[in-house]
N, C-alpha and C positions, 0 to 999 in steps of 0.2 A: 274500752278498747285497748289492748296491748299486742303490738307483733312481734314476735321471736323467730330469728331466724334459726333453724336447725342449721349445723353444719355440716350436712350430709351430701351435698353434691362437690361442684368444683368448676364445672363450665359455665358459661353466659348460657340463661335461659330463653329461647325462643318464643316459648309460650307457657301463658301460666294458666292453671285449672284450679279453678274456686269450688272447694267443696264444705259446705255446711254440715254438720253434724252434732248430736247430743254426744259422743263417744266413736272411741275408734271400733268397736264392733259394728255400730250401724254401716260403716262404709267400706268394710272387711271385702265382702265381693266386689265391688267398684273398683276398691284399692289394687286387687288383684289384676283387674285388666287394663289399668295405667302401667302397671309395672310389666306388660306383656308387651307395650308400644314399641314399635320400632326405633321411634326417636326418644327413649324415655330420659335419655342423657341430655336433652334439651327443652324437657320438660321441668318447669316448677310448680309445685303443689302447695296453693295455700289453704290450709286448714281452717275452716273457723268455728269453734267450740267453746261451750261455757268454761270457764274459768276452774270450776271444781272438778271437772273432767280431763283438765291438761297434765296434772300429774301421772295418770294412769296411761300415757300414749307410749306406744313400743316403738323406739325409733329406729331398731333394724328393720320394723318393715316399711321404710322409708328410703332405703338405699338405692342407689345407682339415678337418683333424680339428678336434675343442675341444680336442682336449691329447694328447700324446705320453709314455708314460712308456717309459724301456728301463730294464729289469731285467737286470743281469747275476749269472749266478750261476757256480760252478766248473765245475758239472754241471748238463745238463738231465733228468738220469736219478736216481732215477724221475721221472716227470713229473707224478706228482701232489704231490711237492715242490715242482716248479717253477712249476705251475699256483697252489698255493696262496702262492708268493712275489707270483705277479702279482695275485692278490685282494689281498694285503694292501697292495700299491703303490697299487691303483686307488683313485680319489677319488669317482667317479660315484655315485649311491643304489642303483644296479642296475648287477649286475655277471653277464655270460656268459664261458663257456669257450668259447673258439672251437677247432677242429683246423684241420690244415693240407690236409684233405681233405672240407672241409663248406663248401661256396659258398651264401652267403644271399642271396634276391633282394632286388631294392631295396627292398621295401616292409619287410623282415623286422624290422629294429630300428624302424621308426617304428611298427610295429604292435605290437611288444612293450611300448615306451615306453609307448604308450597304453593298453596293459592292465594296467601296473603303475601309472596312476594308481587302481587299485582296491587292494584291502588283500589282494591275492594275495602270498603267499612266493615263489611259483615261477610263470613263466609257460611254459609249452613250445609250440613253435611246429609248424607241419606241417613233415612230412621226406618228400623225393621222392627217386626214385633217380637218380643224376647221372650214371650210367653203365649204363642199362637194356637193354643189348645182350646180356647173357648169362644161363643161368639161375643161376649160379655168385652173381653180384651179386643177383639175386633171393633167392636163398636166405640170404645172409648179411645183406642190408636187412630183408629181414620180420621175421628172428629178431632183428636187434637194433632195429629203430624201427617193428616193426608196431604196437606200439599207440598210434603220433602219425604215423599215414602222413595224406598229404594226400587230403581228402576226406571226413574224418569232420568232426563239426559241433563247434561250439565247446560247452564245458562244463568242468565242475568235474572234475578229476581225481584219482586217489590215488598213481599212480606216474608219477614222473618221471625222464629221464634226466641226469645230471650233465653233460654237454655241450651245447654248443649252447642252452641255455636261458637264460633271465633270472633272476636270484634277487636279491631285495632284499639288499643288502651285507651291512646290521644284521643281516638276519635268518643271514645265512649266518654270519656271524661269531660269533654266540651259540648254535650249534647244538651241542650235547654229540658228542663223540667225536673232535674233532681235525679242522681245515681239510682236511689232508692227505686223510682219509679221504670228507668230504662233497664234495670234487670231483673225486673218481674210483671208489666205491662206493656205485652205484645204491641197492642195497637198504638200507645204513646210512644214506643221504641220506634216503631215504623213511622210516625209523625213527625218525628225529631229527625231520621234520619232523612226522609223526604226534604224536610224543611231545610237541612244544610248540605242539601243536593250531594248528597252520599250515594254509592251503589253497592249493591249487594250480589251474591253468587250463591249458586247451588253445586255444590262438589259431590257428585254420586262416588268416586274415588273414597272419600270419607265416610263409613259406615257406623254407625250406633246403634244399639239393640236396645230399645227401649220397652220394659215394664210396663203392664197397665192393669188395673185392677180387673178383679174378674169373681169375685165374692158378691153374691148379688146386692145383699143389702147395703152394704158400703158402696158399690157401684153407683147405685141408685141416689143416694144421699150426695157422693160426691158430684154426679151429674147435676142436680139440683141445686148444689151450693155454687158450682161454677157458673151457672145460668144467674143466680142472684148476686155473685161477688163482681160478673161481667157490668150488667143492669146498673149495681150501685157505682162501680169506677163510673161508668158515662153518662151518670145523670145528676153528680155531684153538683153542678151548677143548674141543671134545670128547675123550671117554674113548675108549678102545681097542676096547670093545664095541659104542659106539654107531657107530664107525667102520667094524666089520664088519658090522654091521646095515644100513648104509648102501651097503655094498659089495654084499650079497647082492641091493640090491635096484636097484641101477644098470640094469640090464635093465628095468626100466620105465620110466626116464625118458623114452626117446625118445615112447613112447606120451603123458607129459605135455607134454613139450614141442611136439607137432603138436597138440596139442588146442588150446593157448593161441595158435596161429599158425591157427585156421581162421578168424575172424574177421577178421585183417588180410589174408590171404588173398581173401578173399571181398569184400573193401572194393575192394581192389586190381583185380580182376578187373571189377568192374563199370565201371571207367574206361579199362584198358587191356586190351591184349592181351599177355600175357605169353610170354616165349621157352618154346619145348617144353624140356620137362627140369626145369621150376621146382619142381615138387612132388618130385620125385627129388632135386632140390638139397636142399630142405626135411628130406626123409627123409635122405639120407647125413648133412648136418649136422647133425640129431639122435643119429645115431648117435654118430657122430666125437665130438662133444660130450659124450655121456653115457660113452665110453670114456676122455676126460679126468677127467672126477667120476672114474672107477672108481678109477682111477690115484691119485688123489689120498685119498681113501678108502682104498684097502688098503695103500698104501705112503709116502704123505705125501712130503715131499721138494720138489723143484723149484725149488731156489732162484732157477733162471735163467729161471724161468717168466714173471716180470713184465717183467723186462728186454727178454726178447725179444717181448712185447707190446706194449710201447713202441716197441719199433722200429719193428715193423708201424704202429702206430697214427701215428707221425711221418713215415715213408715210403710211406703207405699209398698215392699215385700210382702209386709204381714196380710197384705188382701190380694195375692196373686197366688197362683200354683209354683212359685218360687220362692216361698215364702220361708223355705229350709235351708235355703243360698246363705 
């Protein structure tokens, strides 16, 4: 790993944003949103990319920020390792993990920085759907970000996503479990935060538009792989009898998932008219995800699952109605 400071800023950054990409073109849409931030001059961008692509970087696209760090690595996969490298290279007291398909509204960074004046370890923004035209998009969005949908009130929260949130850098680096895990595994991040006595906050004034898969084939495969990856992570040290027990209970998983989605679905329906078929998409997604968990409990394996999910994450816009952006 090599970190290079591109001398394009001048002020002291208040928040660092880590963006992992294969080339500048992939982050062009989200980079524009960061250029529109009301506090752009207080942001440090930490761009992590393969060494072979670094020479193609157009520095003029990064003017106006407090600072820019270019971190070059041999490979950006797994994304967790690349994101961890970006966190280590960051210099601001607050750090956020950005995504190629998550577009912050202009006040996003300002609201997160202001909230971090309080002793919160993690501040989570409000999420909205960037491509709300299909039930598949809503099915993925509510499943992944339903706990933090736009419209919910400001409050202290327990559960936090590892991406698009703002975490105090010193807290993140001190958490037990390894930085790679903390920037990629929500359940382990929550566990470590709880063990350390840290508190988290939901800030509705910070809004981010998240794009979600809407092409049927890719959508189904991603839902399946997410279920398989989740089960593979939680069963790393499980005994064979326990694995078989959970495999037998797998048919109950869709009911558990759907029960958790009732509140976010109701919240969104208060403010938006959802496309017909959204509830069906939630049901199908829960069943497909449960099938992925069942395979992991019964047969383990799936060595390529994480890589395929990382590729979907990096190139998600290709599988949405926003793919031409």
